[in-house]
N, C-alpha and C positions, 0 to 999 in steps of 0.2 A: 507446610512441609519443609520449607527453607528454614523456618524457626526451629523445627525439631532437629534438622541436620546440624545447625550451628550449636544447639544445646548439647547434642551428642558428641560433637567434635570437641567442644570445650571440656566436657566431662573426661574424655580420654586424655586430653592434653594435661589436665590437672592431675589425673592418675599417674601419668608418665613423669611429670615433674616431682610429684610426691615420692614416687619410687626412686628416682634419681637422687633426690636429697637424702633419702634413707640410706642408700648405698654409700653415698659420699660420707655421710655422718658416721656410718658404721666403720668405714675404712679409717676415718680419722681417729676413732676411739679404740681401734684394735690395739691390744697390749703390745708395746715395743719389744717385749720379751718373747712374743710368739715367733716361732721359727718355721720357715717353710723349707721343705726338702728341695735342695738344689742339685741333687745328683742325677744328671741326665744319662750318664753312661757309667757302668760299674767299674770298680777298680780292676786293673789289668796291668801286665807288664808293659812298659813303655815301648812303643814302636820305633823310637829313635835312640833310646838309651836303655838297652835290654836289662841292665842290672838295677834299674829303678822302676817305680810304679808310676802309673798315670791314671787320671780320673777326669771325666768331663773334657777329655782331649788335651789335658795339660799334665806335664810331669810333676810329680809331687815327692817331697822328702817326708818320711814319716817320723815324727818326734813325739815322745809321750812319757807318761808316768802316771801312777795312780796308787792310792792308799791300799788297795786290795788287788789280788789277781783274779778272784771270782767276783768281779765288780757288780754283776747283776744281782748278787745276794746282799750287797752293801746298801743299807737303808738310804743313805744320802748320795747315791751314785750320781744324781743329776747335778748336785753341787760340785762334785769332782769334774764332771764334763764341762760345766760352765767355767770353772777355774782353768782347766786344761786349755780350753779354747781361747781364753783371755790372754794366755801367754804364748800363743802360737802353736799349741800342741794339736795333734790330729790322729793319735794312735793309742789304743788301749789293748790290754790283754784280758781275756775272759776264760778262765778255766771253768769247766762245768763241775765245780767242786761244792760239796755240802758239809765239809768237815769242821767249819768254824762255828762258834756260838752264835745263835740267831739265824743260822742257815736252815733251809728246808730241803727235803729230798724230793725227787721227781715223782714218787709214787705215793698213793693213798694207803692208809692203814685200815685194817679190819678192826672190829671191836676187841679182838684179843690182843691188839697192839702190834701184830705182825703186818708187814707190807704185802700188798697185792700188786704184783708186777704188771697186771692187766688193767689197773686203774690208776689214773693220774692224780697228782696233787695239783690242783688248779693254781694255787698260790705260786708254786715253783715256776710254772710256765707263764703266769702273769708277770712275774718279775723279769723273766727272760725276754719276753716280747717287749715289755715296756722299756727295758734297757736298750735293746737293739734299735727300737724306733727312736729313742732319744739320741743315740749315736748317729743314726742315719740323718736325722733332722739337722744335726750339726756338722755333717760331713766328716765325722770321726771314724777312722778305720778300726774295726774290731778283729783281733786274731783270736778265734775260738779254739780252745783245746778240748777235744771231744772226751778224752778219757783222762781224768785227774788222777794220775798214777798213785799218789800218796793216799788217796781215799780208799785204796784197796789193800792196805798193809797196816799191821800193828793195831793200835787202838781204834783207828778209823774203820778198819775192816770189821771190828766187833759190832758196829752199829750200822754198817752198810746194808741197804736193802737186798743186794745181790748175795749176801752171805746166806747160805741155806737155812740157818737157824732163825733168820729174820724175815722170811717170807713164806707165803702159803702155797707157792707155785711149784716148788721142787724141794727135794731133800738131798743129803750128801750122796746117797747111793745113786740117785738119778743123774746128777751133774758132776760128781767127783770133785767138788770144790772143798777146800779146807774150812773148818770152822774157825781156826786160829792161824794167823800168820804173824809171827813175832819178829820176823827179820826185816831188814831194810829192802826196798825195792830192787836194789842192785843184785840181790840174791835170786830174784825172779822165782820165788817159791809160791806164788799164787797163780795157779793155772787158769784163772779167769782170763788171762791174756793169751791163752793157747786154744781157744774154742773154734777158730776158723777152720774151714774144710781142709786146707793144706797142712794143718797141724793135727790137733786131736779130733777135729770134726765133732765137737760137743754140741750137737744140734739143738738140744733143749735149751741150753744156756744161750747159744747163738740166737735163738728165736727171740729171747727177751732183750738181748743186746741190740738186735736189729730193730725191735719195736721202739726202743729208747732213741736210737739214732734217727729213725724215721720221724718220730715226734719232734725231735730237735730240728730237723730239716724243714718240717712243716711250718716252722716259724722263721728260721734263718734264711730260707730261700726267697723270702719276700723282700729281702734287703740287698742293695747293691754294694755295700761297703764291708763285706765279710771276707776274711781269710780263714782258712781251716788248718789247724795243726792236729795231728792224730793223738799225740801223747805229750806228757811232761817228763823230760829226762828219762826216757825209756831205756831199758837194758834187755828187753825180750827180743825174740828173733824178728827179722824184717818182714816175715810173712804176715804178722798181725797188722802192722801199719799199712803195708801194701794192700791187704784185703780191704781195709776201711777207706783208704784213699780212693781206690778204684770203685768201691761200692757207692760212696756218696757222690762221686762224679757221675755214675750211671743214673742214680736217682735224680740228680740235678738235670741231666740231659733229658730225661723223661718228662721233666717239667719245663722244658725249653730254656734251661739255665746252663751257664758255664761257671764252674767254681774252681778255686785255686787252693792247692793243698801243700803241706810240708810235714816233716816229722822232726822231733827234737830228741836227740840222743844224749846219753849221760856223760860219756867221756869228755874231759876238759880239753884234750888235744884234738884239734880238727884233723890231724893226720891219722887218727884212729880209724881202723877199717870200717867200723860201724857207720861213721859219717858218710862213707862212700855210698851206702845204700840210699842216701838222699842225693848227694852230689851227682852221682853217676847215672841217675835214673829220671831224666826229665819227662819220660813217658808216664811216670807214676806221680812225681812231685813237681809242682810248677814253680816253687821257690825253695830257698835253702835257709834254714834257721841256724845261726852260729852263736846263739846266746852263751853256750858253755865256754866259748873263747874268752868271755869276760871274767873268767877266773884267772886269766893270765894278766901280766902287768908289763908296762913299758914297751920297749922295742919288740919283745916277744909277742905281745898282744897285737901290735901293728903288723908285724911280719907275718904272723899266722893268718890273720884275716885277709891281708892282701894276697898272700900266697894262694888261698883258695879261690879268690876272684880271678886271679891270673890263670889258675889251672882250668877253671870253667871256661874262660875265654879260649885258651889253647885247644881245648877239646870241643869247641863249638857248642857248649852247653850253658852259656852264660844266661843267667836269669837273676831275679832279685835275691839279695842276700840280706837276711833280716836279723835284728837283735831285739827280741821281745822282752828280755830281762837283762839289765845291767846291774851287776852285783856291787856292793860296797856301802857300808854304813858303820861309822865308828861305834864300837860296842856290839855290833851284830856278829853273825856267824861267818860271813863271807867278805873278806877284804875291808878296806877302809873307805871313808867318804872320799878321800882324794883319789883313790882308785876308781870310784864311780865317776867322778868328774872327768878324769883323764880318758877312761874308756868311752864315755859318751862322745867326747869331742873327737877322739881318734876314729871311732866308727864312722862319724860323719865325713871326716877328711879322707879316709882310705877307700871309701866308696860303698859302704853298706847302704842298703835301701831304707833301713829304719834303725832307730835308737830309742829304747824305752827303759826307764829306771824300774828296777824290780821293787816290789812292795817292801816296807819296813818289816822287820829289822834287817833283812838281807839286802835291802837297797834303799834308795832315797825316797821312793814313792813319788809323791807330788809335794814335797816340803818346799821351803823357801829356796833352798839351793837348787833343787830340781827345776823349780819355776824359772829361775834366772838362767839356768843352762839351756832350757828349752827356748826361752825368749831370745837368748843370745845367738844360738845356732840358727833359729828361724830368721833373725835379722840379717845374719851373714848370707844365708841361702837366698833371701829375697833381694839383697842388694848386689849380689854377684851373678856371674854367668855360671852358676853352680854346676849344672849337669854336664857342661863341657870341660870341667876341670878334671885333672887326674892326680893321683898321689905322686909327689915330686920331691921326696927327700934327697934325690940325687943332685938337686940344685943347691943343697946346703953344704957348706964346708965349715971347718972349725966347730963341728958339732960333736958333743959328747952323747953318750947313751941316754936316751929318754929326755934329752934337752929340748928338742924342737921337732915338729912334724909339719910337713908342707904339702899343700894341694895347690895346683897352678894350671893356668893356661899360658904356656910360655910366650913371652912377648906381649902379654896383655895384663894379666892379673895374678896375684899370689896371695895365699892365705897361710900364715904360720902360727902354730899353737905352741906356746911355752908352758909346760906344766908347773914350773917353779922358777920363772924368770930365766935370764940368760942372754947370750950374745952369739949370733951366728952370721956368717957371710952368705948372701944370696947371689947366685949367678944369674945374670940377665943376658939378653941377646943383643944389647946395645953397648957400645964401647964406653961412651961417656954421656952424661945427661942427668936428668932428675926423675925421681919416682915419688908418687904421693903415697902417704901412709896414714892409716887411721888405726888407733889402738882401741880394742874392746876389752873392758874389764868384764869377763864373762860371769863373775859372781855378783855383779850389780847391774849387768846388761847396759852399761853406759859406754858410749863411743866418745873418743876424743875428737877434737877438731882435726881437720886434715892438715898434715905437715908435709914438707918436701925433704927428701934425702938425696944426696949426691951419689951418682954412680961413677966409679973409677975403675977402668980396666975391666969392664963388664961385671963388676961386683959392687954390692952395697952392703954395708954392715947394719944389721938389725939388732938393736939393744932394747930390752924391755924397760919400761919406766921404773920398775922396781921388782922385787921378788913376788912370787905368786903366780896364779893362772892368768896368763895374758894371751891375747889373740890379735895378730896383726893382719890388716888387709891392705894390700898394696896394689897400685895401678900405675902402669907406665903412662907418662904424659904424652 
């Protein structure tokens, strides 16, 4: 009997050892590229710094860029995510658009070539889910735009499944939608965006819009790294965005989730009354997108962005202020490459919660310049006490327009951006002494060695090494 017991014991010991070795060997040979999801708590406004985001209990600055705005439709989206992550990026835009070559629509087609709005195109949703998972695995924040405005106008409307001539579910008489819309979206001549109960109450159309949004949420609610924007550069009434913001929040709540929403308006001036529909309604929108401010330049860009943040503070409605698209690309339709560079850095310094380059040719996307800008700003954020800094141009003297921009914690540290070289005086709170300075060439992401400057009569002169985009980081000794 003893012999049987020993044999049995040895058998189980050998099995255990074999199992342990297999586990260890398996762990050893797991691909180093395999990514484990590290998001323990979802993205949310910071509890300590309301105008910024936090995730996993830490404040985060969102920096990004990508070659496409509807990145889930881009064949090599994973390469873009890997590249973005490698330079310190953590933020992408994803319009639910299908208007580019190679894109697919959300709905299946019947044999006659028309869409059936009650049947799904599995490829569309496979792409969407795969993209969201890849972003979540890498802790990259996705800002989804539910309604890709430009898909519903001009040539894009001609092939859109919601156009009555393109589906088997309704006709013009039933939903009162136009077959042709030849105008720009700012003319708001497609009443697709007027279906909600507080407007035309076009319930047949709304039924299919709702099904689409419900399907989208069935995927996106699984992930903790999602922000939601209702539209792209909308000009329709606020009732449309309000309806969808409150609707998706209710659906999320029914699934035990809390989600965060905003709206993006078309006017370039943030003082336009339309923007107040977002700024002044925290009960509807949890954050504010100010991307259209990036059409502005220089001090106007800085002052307009900062003005809105200060207004939100004064009205006790402060929350994250985001830039999901920064314009500018030489030869493109909107501004220059230099404008994109400047806007990106100014957004970081004046207190925006995110900065992301728009796709080419309207923006830099994730080209070499964009990569260096993201890497440079990430290195500054990481080495500084960033979230406690404030915009501090008032500390600069002998400054000309658009010469320099400052963010500081007075008495401790200072960051100064020069778009094209220059020389300014910085006021400090000590009479005489020394202050350390490091120069960052933001277009090469290279820091200089630390040097010392002399403070005289509470001022120190800051002079760039040469012309061009320079960034100074100073700390009092």
